[in-house]
N, C-alpha and C positions, 0 to 999 in steps of 0.2 A: 504494500500500500504506500503510495506516494502522496504526501499531503503537506499542508502548511503547519508550522508549530502550534498555532492556536487551535488546530483541529485534532491534535494528537489524542487528547482525552476522549473526544467523540468517537474516534476510531477504536480505542481500547474498549469503550463502553459498548459499541456496536458488536464487537467480537464476543464479548461476554454475554450479551443478550442472545446472540445466535447460538451460543453453547447451551444456554438455558432452554431455548426453544428446540434444542437437539438438531439444529441445522448444521452444526459443526461438532466434531468429536471433542470430548472434555480436555484432551491433551493437545488440542490444536494451538499452534503458535504462529503469529503473524509477524513478518518483518516489516516494520514501518520506517520508511525513509522520509525525512522531513526536509523541505526546501528551506535552507537557511543560508545566511551569508558566510558563515564560517563553521569550522568543526567545533563540536561540543563534546567533551569527554565525560560530562556529568549527566548524559541522557540515560533514561531507564533502560533496562534490559530489553532487547528486541527492537530498539529504536536507534537509528543511526542518521547522521547527516548526509545529505546528498554529496557534499564536497568530499566526505570520506569515501563514498562509493566511487567517485570519479578518480580519486587518488590510487585506489586499489587496482593493480595490474590484472587484466583478464587472461594473461598468458602464463604458461608454465615455464619452468626452467629451460626446457628444450625449444622454447619459442613457438609452441604449437597451441592452438586454442583447445580448451577442454571440451570434449564432445558432450552433448546433452544426452541424458538418458530418457528424455521425454519423447514418446512416440508421436509421429506426425499427425496421426488420426485421433489422438487423445484430446479431450475437452480442454480448451484454453479458457473460455469464459462464457457466460450466458448473458446475452442482451435481450431486450424486450422490443417486440414489434410495436409499431405506432398504434395499432388497433383501429385503423381506418375501415376495415371490413369486419369488425367484430371486436371481441375482447383482446387486449394485448396478450401475446404469447411469448414464452421464453424461447429464444433462438439459441441453439447450442452451436457454438463455433469452435472449430479445432485449431490447433497450432498451424496446420497446413493451410487452412482458410486464411488465417491472419498473414502468414508469410507470403502466400500467393498474392493476396490483395496488395500488399506493399510493393512487391516486385512488379506487379502490373502497372501500378501508378508511377513507378520509377523507370519504366521502359524508355530507353534513350530516344526513340523516335517521336514520342508523344509527351514525355514528361515536361512540366513547366518549372521544375526545380532546376537551378543552376548548380553545377558541380562546385563543391566547397574546396577551396585551395588556400594557399598563403595570402592571396590577394583578394579573395571574394568569399563572402558568406551571406546567404539569404537570411533575412530577419523577418520573423513571423510573429505577429501579436496573436495570442491565444486567449480568447474570451468566451468561446463557446463551451458548454458543459461537456466534460470528457466522458460522462456516462453515455452520451450519444455517440454512435459509431462513426459519424462523420468527423467529429472533433478528435476522437480517438485515433482514427485512421490517419488523419493529417498530422497528428502529433508523432505517431510512429514513423511516418514517412520523413518528417523533418529530422527526427533523431537519426534515422538511417542515413540521411544525406549529410548530417553534420551541420544542419542549419541552427541558427540562434532562435530560441523561442522566448518571447517576452510574455510571461503568464500574468493574466489579470484575473482577480477573484470573481469579477462580474463585469457586465457592460455598464460603464458609467462614462458619460460623454467626455468629461475633462481628461480622465486618465487614459481613455481609449484614444483620443486624438493626440495626446502627448507621445504615444508610442511611435507615431508617424514622424514627428519632428525630433524627438529626443533620441530614438533608436534607429531612425531611418528605415522603417519597415518596407520590405520589397515584395512580400506576398501576403495577401489577406484572404483567409478562409472565412467566408461569411454566409449569411442567409439573406433572402430577399429583403427583409426589413432593414438590414444593415446597408444594403445598396441604396434603398430608398432614403435612408438617413444621410448617406454621403452625398447623394445628388440633390437633396431638397433642403437640408439644414443650412442656414446661413453661416453657422459657425465653421463649417467645413470650407476651406479655401484651397487654392492651388498649392500653397505651401505644404499642406498636409499630404497631398497626393504626389508630390514631385519625385519621390524615390520608388514609388510602387511600379512593379513590372506586371504583376498578375493579381487579379481578384477572382477567386473561385467561389461560385455560388452554388449551393445545393440544398437539399432537404425540402424544397418547395419550388414551384414554378416562379421564374423571374420574367417580368414583363419587359417588352422592348423599350417602352418609354422610360422605365426606371434605369435601364442600361444607358440609354442616350443621355439622360440628365447627368448621370455620374461621369460619363466620358467627356461631357462638355466642361466639367470643372477641372479635369486633369490637364496639366501643362504639357503632357506628352502622351503618346499612344500607350494605353494600358490594355493588356489582353484580359478581357472579361470572359471567363470560362464557366460554362454551366456543366454540372455533373448530375448524373442520375444513378440511383441504385436502390438497394434494399438492405434492411438489417440482415435478411437471409443470405445476402451476398457479402457479408462483412461490411461493405460500404458501396463502392462504385461498380457499375456495370458499363457506363459510358462517361465520356467527358469530351468537351471540345478540344481537338488537337491544338497544341500550342502554336500560335501564329495564324490560326484560322479565325475568320470573323463570320459567325452565323448566329445572330442574336435570337433566333427563334428555335434553334435546335438544342437538344440535350447532348449532342455530340455523336461520336462513333464508338463502337464496341472496343473495350480494352483488349490488350493482348491476351491470347488464350481464353477468350470469352466468346461463346456462341450465342447469338441472339436470333430469334425468329418472331414473326407475327402470325398468329393463327386466328381463324374464324371463331367468333365467340360461341357459336353453337355446334359447328361440325368439327372444330379442332384442326381443320386442314390449313396448311401453310398459305400465307398471302404473299403477293408480289409487291414491288415498289409502289408506294403511294396508295396502298390498300389498307384500310384500318382494321385492326384486330387486337387481340390480347398479346402483349409482349411476354415472351418466355425466354429463359436463359439456361445455359449449362456452362460450367467452368470450375476450376479448382477452388474458387472462393465460395462455392455453394455450401451452405451450412449442412450439418448432419441431420437436422430436423428440429422439431419443437419438443421442448422439455415435457416429458410425461404426457404427450399428446400424439400418439401414433396415428390417430384418425386425421388430425389436421395435417400431419406430415404427408400422409398418403394422398390427401386431397390436393395438396400443393404440388407434389411431384408426380409426374405421370410415369408410365411404364418404361419410357425411353430415357428417363432421367432428366427431363425438362422441368424446370420450376416455373409455375404459372404465377406471374407477378400481380395480376389483378388490375394492371394498368392498360388502358386502351391507347394505342398509338400506331405509328407507321414509320417506314423508312423511305428515303428517296433514292434515286438512281446512283447517288454518290456514297450511299451508306450512312448518311446522317439520320438520326432518329428524332422523332417528335412525339410528345405526349399530348393526347387529346382529352382523355377523361379517365375516370376511375370506376371499375366495376364494383357495385355495392353488393349485389346478390343476384341469384337466379331463382325465379319462381315459375310454377306451372299455372297457366291460365287456360282452362278448357282443353287440357292435353298438350298445349304448346309451351315450350320453354321460352321464358321472357327474361332478358337481361335488364336489370335495373342499374342505371348509371347514377353517380352522385351528382 
């Protein structure tokens, strides 16, 4: 568990409560890493400073990394779906899902991260909640790339904008309301956006007008990238390739990701510009829903395709577009009827 010093006691209390509720074994111990400015030798047992973690060498005497004993297909963590088509469900994600998703985002032909070296390092403000897979995924990608992460406890206008001027932020992972704030709030000036290379928006649709308002404030060309995905895919399935400008699309399929559009009733594959349900396959696909085999079976078909519940289409160039969301299917006088949100 990685947290701030002021939250350590909350973490300890939460672990004890989980033991009482028998969600954790009585002898369970948690390693708590606190984000602090300096090392602290007076910390309680099981709690260490992040600086101490950084100082510890991850290599052995023979200069080889220590192999992990954790199986690729073993459970890494459980996230929860948004519940847009019913109650939220626990999504079981494996270590393979997580690693595959990071590598897909870092694929050299489409990634928007710049290589970290002695002369350059991307700077990323982190204000989104890390319990959401979007923020978690981007945090892991930034760490993998060696980028600098400026962590904010919450979104607050003054501290948020100061990260752009004080730390010279180069990449912003945001949600549509953040883009709306940047484009419409008079407090946001060219000075705040002068170092930004990329704004990535995900978790909800982003309107063209909001994009254009934001771009007008920028003193230089900023790549605004839209991403699309599911908790069941760890995070992303598509995003706009770096350097492309298509403000209405959710981008193209990531590396090693299969996408198709199928008829809502027959399940047959659709061609370009034909609307249907978006389905996917890939190494980022979760192992299923926690204690809910029926929901898992309903979401994954016999050929291993996961049905997203999103209605969309793709064009002749392979760019995907979201049109609507399937709410449920009912029968009316013997006919199957799809209800859209």
